[in-house]
C-alpha positions as CSV (number, residue, x, y, z in Angstrom):
1,M,19.8,-6.1,-1.2
2,L,16.9,-4.8,-3.4
3,N,17.1,-1.5,-4.9
4,H,14.3,1.3,-4.2
5,D,12.3,0.4,-7.5
6,E,12.3,-3.3,-6.8
7,A,11.3,-2.8,-3.2
8,L,8.5,-0.5,-4.3
9,D,7.5,-3.0,-6.9
10,L,7.1,-5.7,-4.0
11,V,5.2,-3.4,-1.8
12,F,2.6,-2.6,-4.5
13,R,2.5,-6.1,-5.8
14,A,1.7,-7.3,-2.2
15,L,-0.9,-4.6,-1.6
16,G,-2.5,-5.5,-5.0
17,D,-4.6,-8.1,-3.4
18,R,-7.6,-7.4,-1.3
19,T,-6.9,-10.3,1.2
20,R,-3.4,-8.9,2.0
21,R,-4.9,-5.3,2.3
22,A,-7.3,-6.8,4.8
23,L,-4.4,-8.4,6.8
24,V,-2.6,-5.1,6.7
25,E,-5.6,-3.2,7.9
26,R,-6.0,-5.6,10.8
27,L,-2.3,-5.3,11.8
28,V,-2.6,-1.5,11.9
29,R,-4.4,-2.1,15.2
30,G,-1.5,-4.1,16.5
31,P,0.3,-7.4,16.4
32,A,-1.8,-10.5,15.9
33,S,-1.3,-14.3,15.8
34,V,-1.8,-16.0,12.3
35,S,-4.9,-17.7,13.8
36,E,-6.3,-14.3,14.8
37,L,-5.6,-13.0,11.3
38,A,-7.2,-16.1,9.7
39,A,-10.4,-16.1,12.0
40,P,-12.5,-13.5,10.0
41,L,-11.3,-14.9,6.6
42,T,-13.2,-17.4,4.5
43,M,-10.0,-19.3,3.6
44,S,-7.7,-22.1,4.9
45,L,-5.0,-21.2,7.3
46,A,-2.4,-22.5,4.8
47,A,-3.9,-19.8,2.4
48,V,-3.6,-17.0,5.0
49,V,0.0,-18.1,5.7
50,Q,0.7,-17.8,2.0
51,H,-0.5,-14.3,1.8
52,L,1.4,-13.4,4.8
53,Q,4.7,-14.7,3.3
54,V,3.9,-12.3,0.2
55,L,3.9,-9.4,2.8
56,E,6.9,-10.6,4.5
57,T,8.7,-10.9,1.3
58,A,7.8,-7.3,0.6
59,G,9.0,-6.2,4.2
60,I,5.5,-5.0,5.0
61,V,5.1,-7.6,7.7
62,R,7.6,-9.2,10.0
63,S,6.7,-12.4,12.1
64,E,8.3,-14.3,14.9
65,K,7.4,-17.7,16.4
66,V,7.4,-18.1,20.0
67,G,6.4,-21.8,21.1
68,R,3.7,-22.9,18.7
69,V,2.3,-19.3,18.1
70,R,3.4,-17.1,15.0
71,T,2.9,-13.5,15.9
72,C,2.8,-10.9,13.0
73,R,3.5,-7.2,13.1
74,L,3.4,-4.4,10.7
75,E,6.6,-2.7,9.5
76,P,5.3,0.8,8.8
77,E,8.4,2.1,7.4
78,V,8.1,-0.2,4.4
79,L,4.6,1.2,3.9
80,R,5.8,4.7,4.0
81,T,8.0,4.1,0.9
82,G,4.7,3.4,-1.0
83,E,3.1,6.5,0.8
84,H,6.0,8.7,-0.4
85,W,6.0,7.6,-4.0
86,L,2.2,8.2,-4.0
87,G,2.6,11.6,-2.8
88,H,5.2,12.5,-5.0
89,Q,3.0,11.4,-8.0
90,R,0.1,13.4,-6.3
91,T,2.2,16.6,-6.1
92,A,3.3,16.4,-9.6
93,W,-0.2,15.7,-11.0
94,E,-1.7,18.6,-8.8
95,G,1.0,20.9,-10.5
96,R,0.2,19.8,-13.9
97,L,-3.6,20.2,-13.3
98,D,-3.0,23.8,-11.8
99,R,-1.0,24.8,-14.8
100,L,-4.0,23.4,-17.0
101,G,-6.3,25.4,-15.1
102,D,-4.1,28.6,-15.4
103,V,-4.2,27.9,-19.3
104,L,-7.8,27.3,-19.4
105,G,-8.4,30.3,-17.4
106,E,-6.7,32.7,-19.6
107,P,-8.8,35.4,-21.3
108,G,-10.1,34.6,-24.7
109,T,-9.9,30.8,-24.3
110,S,-13.0,30.2,-22.2
111,E,-16.3,29.3,-23.9
112,G,-18.7,32.3,-24.7
113,S,-15.8,34.7,-25.2
114,T,-15.9,36.7,-28.3
115,T,-12.9,37.4,-30.3
């Protein structure tokens, strides 16, 4: 079992590629077959399958094969782990910037003040 940091690394590594982000964006609308996912892309079906494998390894996508058709679907909970991490970072930086604004807004520290 992966620990939280390793799982988060996999998520961000998987989303670090524009093709994989495009696949995720398509899957936001609902499940799709590998062929449907590959249709708008300018790459081989084998290359698309490799990208999907990276997304599956990260847990972002789950697929199942019925007959000859492999259907992929998004696992939103895994994406939420990345979203929560980003939200925490945003909150921390907003707090830091607010404190900086408070310091810069103190009387006697702004430009044009006379002391």
